[in-house]
N, C-alpha and C positions, 0 to 999 in steps of 0.2 A: 275689650276692643279688639276686632278682628284686624289680622295683618292685611295691610294694603301696599307695603313697601317692597317686600321681596317675592319674587317669582318662587312659588311653593312647588315642592315635590309632590305630584299628584299622588294620591294614595294608591298603593299596590301597583305603581308603574314601574315594570321591570327595566326600562330604558329611559331614564329621565335625563335631563341636561346635567352636565357635571357641575354647573353653579347653581342648580336649583337648591332652595332651603328646605330642610326637613329630614324626615326619615321614612323608611318604607311605608309606614301607615299614614305619611301625610305630615302637615305642618300644625302642630298644636298651638292654639292661640295663647300668647303671653311667652311663648318660649323662643320667638323668632330672633331676640338678640343672642340667645346662648347659641342657637343653631347657625346664626351668621357667624358668630366667633368661632365656631367649630368647624365651619366650612372654610373659612379664612385660614385657619391653621394648617388645612391639608394642601393649601395651594402654594406654588413657588412665587417668590417675589414678582417676577416678570409678568405674572398673571393678574395681579392686583388691579390694574387699571381695566382690564376686560371683565373682571369679576364685579366692579363697582359699575361700570357701564352696562352690563347685563341687566343688573336690577333697576338701574336707572332708567332706562328704556322701557322695563315693564311698569315702572310706576307713572312715568310720564304718559304712557298710554291710557292710563286711567285718570289722571290728574295733570293735564297739560299746564304748562307754565308754572310749575311748582317745583321746581328743581332745587331752590333754596331750602324748602321743606326737607326733600329728601336728604340733602346733604347734612343739614342739623340733625335730622335723626341718626343717620350712620355715625357723624362725629361723636353725638353723645353716648352712642352705645360703646363706641372704642374708648372714649375718655372715661367713662364709668369703670369699664374693665381694667384699664390701666390704673385707675386710682384704687380699685379693689385690690388688686395684686401688689400694688406698692405699699398697701397698709397690712398686708397679710404678715404674720409671725415668719420670719426668714428662716427659722429653725424647724418649720413643719416638714412633713415627709413629702409633700409635693412642690417644694421649693424649686428643684431643678426644673420640673415641668413648667411652674410659673414662670421661671425666667426665660425659658424658651418661648412660651405664650408672650411675654411682655416684649421680647425682642421683636416678634412679628408684628405685634400691635403697634409698636414705635414705629416701625419701617412702613407700615399702613397708614398710620396717622401722618407721616411726613409725605406720602402720595396725597392725602387729603389736603394738607396745607397747600401743596403745589396748585391745586385746583380751587382753592377756596377764593372766590371772586366776592365773598360777602363779609370778609374780615370777621369771621365767626368769634374768635377768641381774642381779638384785638381791642384794646380800649380805645376810646376817642383819641387821646394823646398819642398813642401808637399809630394810629391811622393817620393823623395830621402830620406826624414826624416822617412817615412813609410816603405820603404825598408831597410833602416838603422836599424831601431827598429826590423823588422823582422829577420834580420840576426843576430843582437844581441840575439835575444831570441833563435833562432836556436842554435847559438854557446853555449850558456847557457844549453840548452837541450842536445847538443852532450857532454859537459864536464861532466854534471851529469850522462849520460850513461856510459860514458868510466869510470868514478869513480865506478858506481855499476859494471861495467863489470870486472874492476880490482879486486874488493872486491870478486866477485864471484868465479874468477879464482884462488884466494888463496886457495879455498876449493875444487878446482877440483882435479881429480887424479883417478887412478885406483888401483884395488886390484889384483896384479899378481899372477897367479896360475902357480905352478911348474910342469914340466913333464907332461903337457897336460892332467890335471886331472880336467877339467870343469865338468865332467860328476860326478865326485866325490863331487863336490859342489852341484850339482843338486840333487844328491841322499841325501845329508844332508837336502837339503829344502824339499824334499819330506818327509823325515822322521819327519821333524818339524811340518809337517801338523797334525801329530797324537798326537801331545802333548797337554796334557790337562792343564786347569789353575786350580788353587787351588779349584775352585767351581765346578771342574769335566766338565766344558764345554770347547770347542775348545780354545787354546791358540790363534791360528793364524786362523782367518776367511778368506779363500782364495776361493771364488766362481769363480774366473777367473784363471784357471791354467796357461794361457799364461802369466800371470804377472811375474812368477818366471823366465821364458825364458827371458823376457824383462829385468828383473832386472840383471840377469847374463850378458846378452849381452852387457847391458849398462855400468855397473860398474865394470866388471872383464875383464882381459886380460891374455891370455896364452903366456908363454915363446916360442917363436920360435926357434925350436931345429936345424932348418937348418941355422938360422942366430943368431949366439951367440949373447946375449946380447940386442936382440930385442923382442918386444912382438908384439901380432898380436890379432885382433879382434875375438871374439868367435861368430860363425854364429848362429843366433838365429833359423834357420831350423833344425840345429843339435840338439838343445835342445828340440825343438817341437816335435820332432820324439819320444822321450822318455815320453811325455806328453800325448799321444793319448790315448784315451780309458780309463782314470782315473776314477775309481768309486769314486764319493764323498764320500762314506762311508768308503773306504779304499784306500787313496792316493797311498799306495804301490802296489796295483793291477793295471796294466796297460798292454796295448797292445804289447809294446816293453820294454823288461826288460833292465836295465842298466847293461852292461856287469859285470861279477863279478869281474873282475880286478880293475874296477874303485868304487866297493862298499867297500871301506876301512874302514868306520867308523860305529859305531852304537851309536845313542843317546839314553841314558837310563835316565829316571828320577831319581833324588836323592832320599833317604829314607827319609820319613817325620820324622822329629824330634819331639820327644815326650816332 
């Protein structure tokens, strides 16, 4: 059976890809498993994923949608070689080299386990146990998230504004931007004027006069209209003035106590 799984070293190619399988004269059929292990033995551990993916891409180019077949083929090559080494006489002259190869194979096998989505070496009870544990963990996470959501909702709610006076609130916020802290610097540092609009739109609601007892969302674009062209040095100067009927309050600092 000809090799179809691994990208072969083209015969007499003086500049092959470093992951190609074979020798200078090419890849002889029936020796791909030995040459795959030999190539693996020359690579550092950090290149194992790239080495595997290199040949997987080659295989899928000819056999699309058969990734499982490729994985099982590689898995069996590694498993057979591990079993072979483990059953060798530990007192033979190649024992030290065998142990070195075994260590590399074991590390590569660990990588294969990490990408094994087909449960290649697991029995049905093991698969069921894994799935049961996964479901148990997910149920625990769901329970924790529900508890967090319930606690968060206890603090949810809106501040309702009477008589369509969202602009009155915006006017107060603009006035607040002129307030000074005791050291004479800005009390509220607001480089992004849009933040005020976001805050009102998110946390405030207006009574709906057409539907008594109901409230409605405050459209952020309505607020942004009155935030255009604000002078950072004077927040009360803006392109579009808030109508006089909504400018109901004036914030004034208290007199300093002596």
